[in-house]
Each structure stands twice: as C-alpha cells, then as structure tokens.
VOGU-3710 file (C-alpha; in Angstrom, 3 decimals, decimal comma):
1> mqrrflhlsl> -16,624/-58,335/-13,970  -18,544/-56,121/-11,554  -15,396/-55,477/-9,510  -13,504/-54,530/-12,702  -16,303/-52,132/-13,699  -16,198/-50,542/-10,220  -12,416/-50,192/-10,463  -12,707/-48,469/-13,876  -15,432/-46,179/-12,560  -13,241/-45,142/-9,627
11> lagmltvsgf> -10,311/-44,571/-11,989  -12,474/-42,422/-14,282  -13,664/-40,454/-11,275  -10,104/-39,874/-10,118  -9,100/-38,682/-13,586  -12,059/-36,310/-13,670  -11,129/-34,869/-10,279  -7,447/-34,526/-11,177  -8,432/-32,914/-14,486  -10,550/-30,381/-12,633
21> vsaqtkwdlp> -7,784/-29,603/-10,159  -5,211/-29,062/-12,905  -7,643/-26,801/-14,761  -8,095/-24,593/-11,702  -5,237/-22,313/-10,657  -4,992/-21,014/-7,097  -3,093/-17,870/-6,160  -2,254/-16,533/-2,713  -2,259/-12,752/-2,282  -0,797/-11,556/1,042
31> aaypatnfhs> -1,637/-8,027/2,241  -0,585/-6,062/5,327  -3,754/-4,221/6,323  -6,935/-5,248/8,207  -9,689/-6,981/6,241  -11,930/-3,951/6,862  -9,433/-1,468/5,360  -10,600/-0,074/2,013  -7,506/-1,466/0,238  -8,285/-4,966/1,563
41> vnltqfaadv> -11,986/-4,664/0,676  -10,929/-3,657/-2,843  -8,576/-6,662/-3,042  -11,388/-8,997/-2,023  -13,631/-7,522/-4,728  -10,784/-7,869/-7,248  -10,392/-11,568/-6,354  -14,162/-12,107/-6,667  -14,188/-10,370/-10,066  -11,358/-12,603/-11,313
51> dkatagklki> -13,148/-15,720/-10,044  -16,349/-14,700/-11,843  -14,673/-13,596/-15,082  -12,664/-16,836/-15,356  -15,593/-19,076/-14,270  -13,504/-20,268/-11,329  -10,372/-21,098/-13,361  -8,292/-18,624/-11,341  -9,026/-18,392/-7,635  -7,171/-15,730/-5,641
61> tvhanaslfk> -7,140/-15,989/-1,845  -6,496/-12,667/-0,104  -4,597/-12,998/3,197  -5,206/-9,657/4,963  -3,648/-8,179/8,124  -0,162/-9,667/7,520  -1,572/-13,140/8,254  0,529/-14,931/5,606  3,605/-12,696/5,380  4,525/-9,565/7,332
71> apeikravqg> 4,515/-6,289/5,381  8,301/-6,157/4,730  8,300/-9,821/3,530  5,529/-9,605/0,908  7,583/-8,248/-2,006  10,269/-10,898/-1,608  7,605/-13,617/-1,294  6,094/-12,597/-4,646  9,510/-12,223/-6,265  10,543/-15,687/-5,075
81> gqaqageill> 7,266/-17,347/-6,022  6,182/-18,183/-2,447  3,080/-16,108/-3,236  1,810/-15,529/-6,749  0,696/-11,957/-5,997  0,796/-9,475/-3,144  0,058/-5,927/-2,031  2,932/-3,710/-0,932  3,402/-0,135/0,250  5,814/1,199/-2,371
91> tafqnewqpf> 7,539/3,741/-0,108  8,563/0,961/2,309  11,077/-0,285/-0,287  12,791/3,030/-1,003  16,120/1,870/0,454  16,179/-0,960/-2,090  15,526/1,380/-5,040  14,931/5,105/-4,561  12,046/5,528/-7,076  9,924/3,159/-4,948
101> gtdglpflad> 9,782/6,133/-2,564  8,622/8,722/-5,100  5,198/9,196/-3,533  6,639/9,533/-0,028  8,296/12,867/-0,796  6,504/15,493/1,337  4,556/18,121/-0,600  5,697/16,950/-4,048  2,145/15,739/-4,785  -0,327/16,792/-2,093
111> sfdesmklyk> -3,777/16,049/-3,558  -5,507/13,144/-5,309  -5,228/14,844/-8,712  -1,534/15,581/-8,237  -0,958/12,060/-6,922  -2,496/10,565/-10,069  -0,238/12,783/-12,215  2,763/11,546/-10,229  1,643/7,912/-10,627  1,440/8,302/-14,410
121> aqkpvlekkl> 4,952/9,770/-14,437  6,298/7,041/-12,143  4,532/4,059/-13,739  6,809/3,334/-16,756  9,936/3,436/-14,569  8,233/1,311/-11,908  7,033/-1,316/-14,398  10,529/-1,601/-15,900  12,086/-2,197/-12,464  9,491/-4,797/-11,447
131> aeqgmmllys> 10,029/-6,609/-14,774  13,770/-6,776/-14,040  12,870/-8,401/-10,721  10,570/-10,996/-12,330  7,342/-9,236/-11,386  4,626/-7,076/-12,890  2,318/-4,335/-11,683  -1,367/-5,265/-11,639  -2,660/-2,004/-10,181  -1,918/0,726/-7,667
141> vawppqgiys> -4,121/2,820/-5,354  -3,210/5,888/-3,303  -3,863/6,227/0,394  -5,649/9,393/1,523  -3,364/12,384/2,258  -1,058/12,027/5,258  -1,338/14,135/8,391  0,342/14,342/11,799  -1,128/12,592/14,857  0,031/13,603/18,307
151> kkpinsaadl> -0,763/13,362/22,016  0,013/17,064/22,495  -0,660/20,208/20,425  1,818/20,799/17,582  2,200/24,395/16,385  5,588/24,133/14,708  8,249/21,535/13,881  10,027/22,519/17,109  7,146/20,908/19,049  8,104/17,540/17,519
161> kgikwraysp> 11,618/17,608/18,984  12,291/14,490/21,072  8,836/13,002/20,460  8,622/9,205/19,891  7,554/9,074/16,246  6,207/5,948/14,574  8,055/5,382/11,292  7,048/2,788/8,687  9,239/3,731/5,710  12,600/5,410/4,998
171> stsriaelvg> 10,842/8,712/4,270  8,912/8,764/7,564  12,158/7,972/9,406  13,944/10,809/7,605  11,165/13,285/8,486  11,609/12,348/12,141  15,367/12,950/11,913  14,916/16,342/10,226  12,488/17,618/12,895  14,461/16,124/15,794
181> aqpvtvqaae> 11,941/13,413/16,708  12,884/9,824/17,682  11,913/7,440/14,846  10,581/4,054/15,983  9,774/1,509/13,240  6,341/-0,040/13,816  4,309/-1,901/11,155  0,546/-1,373/10,790  -0,398/-4,675/12,458  1,519/-3,725/15,672
191> fsqalatgvv> 0,584/-0,043/15,726  -2,198/-0,129/18,355  -0,078/-2,106/20,803  2,865/0,271/20,344  0,615/3,203/21,258  -0,927/1,429/24,229  2,514/0,614/25,648  3,993/4,061/25,012  6,513/2,872/22,422  5,287/5,681/20,135
201> estmtsgatg> 3,337/8,907/20,769  3,121/10,499/17,343  3,060/9,540/13,686  2,368/10,746/10,191  -0,290/8,720/8,408  -3,764/8,916/6,872  -7,186/9,240/8,415  -7,855/5,691/7,178  -4,994/4,237/9,240  -6,095/6,406/12,151
211> vdsklyehlk> -9,489/4,703/12,134  -8,077/1,199/11,446  -5,748/1,500/14,436  -8,231/3,450/16,604  -5,637/6,176/17,150  -8,308/8,267/18,889  -8,003/5,902/21,865  -4,407/7,042/22,446  -3,817/10,329/20,611  -5,710/13,625/20,814
221> yyydvqawlp> -4,749/15,678/17,766  -4,725/15,219/13,997  -3,175/17,920/11,814  -4,387/17,607/8,233  -1,146/18,727/6,559  -1,829/16,635/3,404  1,876/15,964/3,044  1,768/13,140/0,492  -0,376/10,269/-0,764  1,638/7,039/-0,640
231> knaviankka> 0,462/4,202/-2,859  -0,131/0,516/-2,361  0,820/-1,569/-5,388  -0,611/-4,988/-6,193  2,122/-6,986/-7,897  2,264/-10,451/-9,447  4,999/-12,985/-10,088  5,640/-12,847/-13,850  6,158/-16,625/-14,214  2,836/-17,249/-12,459
241> fdaldkptqd> 1,149/-14,781/-14,797  2,806/-16,278/-17,891  1,561/-19,752/-16,855  -2,054/-18,589/-17,235  -3,821/-18,992/-20,561  -4,537/-15,822/-22,582  -8,260/-15,481/-21,671  -7,374/-15,789/-17,963  -4,568/-13,222/-18,286  -6,950/-10,814/-20,023
251> allkaaaeae> -9,617/-11,306/-17,339  -7,034/-10,699/-14,596  -5,766/-7,479/-16,191  -9,310/-6,200/-16,798  -10,261/-6,854/-13,156  -7,039/-5,112/-12,057  -7,828/-2,008/-14,130  -11,313/-1,889/-12,599  -9,860/-2,329/-9,091  -7,503/0,592/-9,682
261> trgwtesrkv> -10,324/2,921/-10,752  -12,559/1,732/-7,895  -9,743/2,046/-5,346  -8,913/5,663/-6,167  -12,600/6,609/-5,990  -12,934/4,850/-2,643  -9,792/6,522/-1,257  -11,377/9,932/-1,794  -14,543/8,819/0,019  -12,541/7,244/2,840
271> ntstletlka> -10,564/10,440/3,362  -13,786/12,347/4,135  -15,474/9,628/6,179  -12,446/8,712/8,316  -11,754/12,303/9,331  -15,397/12,523/10,448  -14,939/9,283/12,426  -11,839/10,694/14,162  -13,829/13,796/15,174  -16,804/11,712/16,334
281> ngmtvtppsp> -14,456/9,804/18,656  -13,186/12,954/20,337  -10,073/13,712/18,310  -9,295/17,324/17,413  -8,978/17,432/13,609  -7,547/20,696/12,341  -5,483/22,223/9,520  -1,809/22,849/10,383  -0,746/26,264/11,642  1,019/28,435/9,021
291> qlktdmkkvg> 4,286/27,873/10,912  3,912/24,075/10,946  3,084/24,078/7,232  6,128/26,251/6,467  8,383/24,037/8,593  7,162/20,832/6,966  7,543/22,350/3,471  11,225/23,013/4,297  11,560/19,349/5,322  10,020/18,376/1,975
301> dvmlkewlek> 12,488/20,569/0,036  15,452/18,947/1,786  14,108/15,436/1,156  13,414/16,088/-2,539  16,986/17,369/-3,021  18,406/14,309/-1,205  16,174/11,936/-3,158  17,134/13,400/-6,540  20,814/12,969/-5,645  20,275/9,322/-4,671
311> sgsegktivd> 17,835/8,329/-7,405  19,904/9,699/-10,271  18,559/9,770/-13,830  15,525/7,592/-12,971  14,366/10,019/-10,287  14,953/13,018/-12,547  12,959/11,325/-15,334  9,981/10,851/-12,992  10,020/14,384/-11,532  10,516/15,996/-14,949
321> ayqkr> 7,636/13,992/-16,433  5,439/14,864/-13,440  6,175/18,597/-13,625  5,382/18,658/-17,360  1,906/17,152/-16,870
//
C-alpha cells in the first residue's frame, strides 16, 4: 500500500512538472552584435520585459555576438523555425528583395528624424513582405548615422581609390565600387581581426560599431558624413507567434513597442557618447570636407536611381510616401 502511494505521488509529481513545462514557452533569439552593444542591451531588456509581463510563460533567450547563428543566417533560421525570433540588419538582405535596402541609400535619410519618417514609409511594405515569408516584424531600431573610417586622411572620393574597404551589405559594396575602392565582405564579429591582419583598412559604419570593434586601435580618422541610418529589425516566426495565447501575444507586442521607443532614444545617446569615446582614444573625428560631401552625394544619387529601377513599384511607393511626410 505504501509503495503504491509512493508510486502515485511520483506520478503526480511528474504530471505537475510536465504541466509546468508545457505551460512555459521558450524562444531563442539570435543576434549578430556584442552583448554590450546598445541593440543587444535593448534585446535583453525586451526579453526581461516579456518574461515579467507573462509571469514567466514566455522566456526569450538572447544569443548575442553571432553565437547561435551568423549574421547572414539569422533571417533564414527564423523563417524556417530553427529560431522563433531574431535580429537582422535589413540592408544586408537587399539582394533578396530591394526594399530591405531602403535605409542603406546614402543621403536619402541622413538624420534620426528623417530616418523615422523613412521607417514609417517603409513599414507597411516591409510587414507585407515578411508576412509572405511566414514572419512578422516585432520592432525596428536605427543605428547612429554612418561615417567613413580610414587609416589615412580622406579629402575627396579620389582618396578612396584602391583602398581595402570593409563591406557588410550590398549598398556598402556598391559604394566601394563607385569610388574605386576594393570591397571586402567582413561581418561584425570578424571585423577586429580583419583590421589587425590588414584584410581591410577603411569602412563606412557608425560610431557605435567603431567603439564595439575598437577601430581606434587600427584606424586614425573618422569622417562624420552622416550618410544613412541603417536599421536592425527584430522579427518573429509567425507560426511561433500564433501558437501563443492572446494575453502572451499582447504582452510580447507591448514589450516590442516599448523596445522600439527605447532603442531609438538610446541610439541618439550612443551616437554622441561613442564619438566622444573615439576621440578619447586618439581618433581624429571630423566633419567631411565640402569636396568629400559633394562626391558622396553624387554616389548617393547614382545608387537611388539604380535602386528605384530595381525595386520597381514597391520602391517608388516607399520613396513617394517618405517624400510626402
């Protein structure tokens, strides 16, 4: 009798445990940037907010610094259900679908306010495309404005001719081609090593990436051209989202909206603080010369024309909506 009671107690315990496990949903969220990057910090806060709002029903584990999937693999992992959510750099997927590269067009939107206007114009088209691919947009946050890093002084586009230029998206590769530089594709996680070994000697990126990758250890100049503000997007697998109950879905979307607002605010702060950090570590931080700005604007005009030809009616819809705002 005692043995039977013990057996029933163990069975009840097992049922309780299995009931708890089935009631708790776990999501993996791969990201490409270091855990200390402001995007990653924001993701971690987002996951904590979801955990708290759902009383632990939905637990999201953030895998920073490309530790679960490399940057180019994250979108496919979410689409295929290998990860329930993920953070991607939209411009990196421009070759797949041109409007993913909207915010990588030089000088189309060159400030935080303009970038937000562009996001609002791009968002309906972006959400429609992600839905077609079995995904949804949770939130998106802009990087600080992009500038040019170099080992040597750059006074005009001619000074970039032949330079080994780190590219990380179709648009950054195209800029290199248009100014006569040599594009070399290097992802964020391998950037420091590429600089140390001389694989690259120049790039176009934000002050935030400059600090993350300690570019001041290898490069001497930063030209604050404020060319564009590319966005990271946090996306989710639609089936995984649909499997959640309504209160959990609502909590997730609320936390995402808060993360978006927080992220944009933080990006502005990071832009100021990271440029100060670059200066403090001996880097020359300066506005571009009038000639360099003129040259880069011409590059932007060429790329916008090319992009509108490739992106068709969807691209025109976005640009028209942006210019009307």
